[in-house]
C-alpha positions, 0 to 999 in steps of 0.5 A: 438389740438394746445394749447395757448402756440403754439402761443408763440412757433410759434412766437419764433420758430427760437429762440427755434431751435437756442437755442437748437442747441447751447445747443445740437450742431448738433444732431446725430442719435441715431441709427448707420447705413451705408445704408437705409436698415440698418437704417430701420432694426435698427428702427424696432428693436428699439421698446421698447429698447434703441438705444445703445442696438440696436447698440450693436446687429446690428454690428453682425447682419449686418455683417451676413446679410448685405442687404435685399436679405440675410436678407430675407432668414435668418433662424428664429432661427438665427435671434432670437438669434442675436437680443434676447437682444433687447426684443420681439425678436420673433416678431422682427425677423418675422418683419425684415425678412418679411420687407426684403422679401417685399423689394425684392418682391415690391421694387427691394431690395431698401428702399422706400421713401414715407410714404404709401410705408413704412408703409406696411412693417412689423414692420413699423409704422409712427414713423419708417417711419418718421425716414427713410423719414427724416434720409435717404432721407432728407425729412420733418418728425416729429418723435414722440418717447417717448422723443419727445412726452414728451417734446412737451406736457411739452412745451405746444404744445399739450395735445394729447397722440396719436402719430398721433395727436401729429405729425399732430399738430407739422407738422402744426406748424413747416415749412417743412424744419425744421421738421426733425431738430426740431424732432432730437433736441427735442429728444436729449433735452428729453434725456439729460434735459427734462427727464421723472422723473424730468425735469432739468429746470434750465439747459433748453435752452428753458425754457423762452418759456416753458409752464411747466416751466412758470406754475411751476414758477407761483406755486412757486410765489403763494406759496411764497405769501401765 
């Protein structure tokens, strides 16, 4: 459900995107990749770990297994060893090998471009699928990771915790041509300014539109009057 502050954000969406773009610059993807296949595998590996850790691992992984064909026949033990530091390495090894095999069997070794085709791949949910749809194919995509979810809740767009509900709410608010950019900007903003433990509101480029900041100001004003 879209909250009252959605009206504020919708009316000022261009200003919000402009302010974040000026503050952040052109947001670069956190995962390094040279192909849709590399982005897919990196996104699967990124669960419960950092992009930096995935990037360290994938350099050697893709040198050894550069495409779906080679990844599909990789040994379980070798894959687990290569990706061990990303955590949950047994499940992830099974998923990336299974995804590679399905790419060969169903999609001629190519990464598909639609949500329906992507989410049947092992290890691929809506978040990973949207990473591919937006980052690889340039299509509308709302990527709900932990940073994005935290920021949209703080600025007052939703109270939902379920990623699918968050995605639906934001999709209804943001025009299709701006969805991927909006996702990337809020992701970077969550990393650098609107942090989990304590948001750095005084350095926030969009605090004028933010429900959390306005609420904190009201509390301070009330305390000052008491």
